[in-house]
Phi, psi and omega in degrees: 000326180296319181293325177293318177296320179293322182271358176275358179297335178302335176297320178289320182297331181298327178291318179294319178299319181296321182286316186289335183258014178228159177293154181302326183294333182247015182293327176294320178292322180295320178292319179296318178293323177296317181295320179297318180295319179298313181293324179297312181289334174295314175295321176297322179296322178294319178294319180295324177299316179295319178297315178297320181294318177293320181295318183285342179283346176106173182284161176093163180288145180276130176298129182300333179277344180272161178246161177287152181282164178295322178295326177294321177292326178296320179295313182293323181289345175296344177296324181297306178295329179294316178290325178295319179294318177298317179296319178296318178294322178294324178291328180291335182268359175294146177254147178291133183253357180261139178058040176266357181090349181269155177295139179281120181293341181279342180277137177291147181277145172108000000 
């Protein structure tokens, strides 16, 4: 759980990246678009978790009185470390935007 919490920080970093790589006039729109993307993938993740859980439970309809097996939950829960690994790798390829010698698009000109 510690590793998942540690690697979920790229979600927070995405808001900073959105502000730093856009002009000040559109930073609110950039944050709103970033928030929409985060929420979209959160909902998509829940649906994917359900699909993986049903797939791992085997073919055929699940009896409403029955529960999913522990092994089916393990397969579905593998989605969390997979997404955490993807997020950590994505954070590693980010470039620093401060003090790079280039003009800052967030700063007003003049």
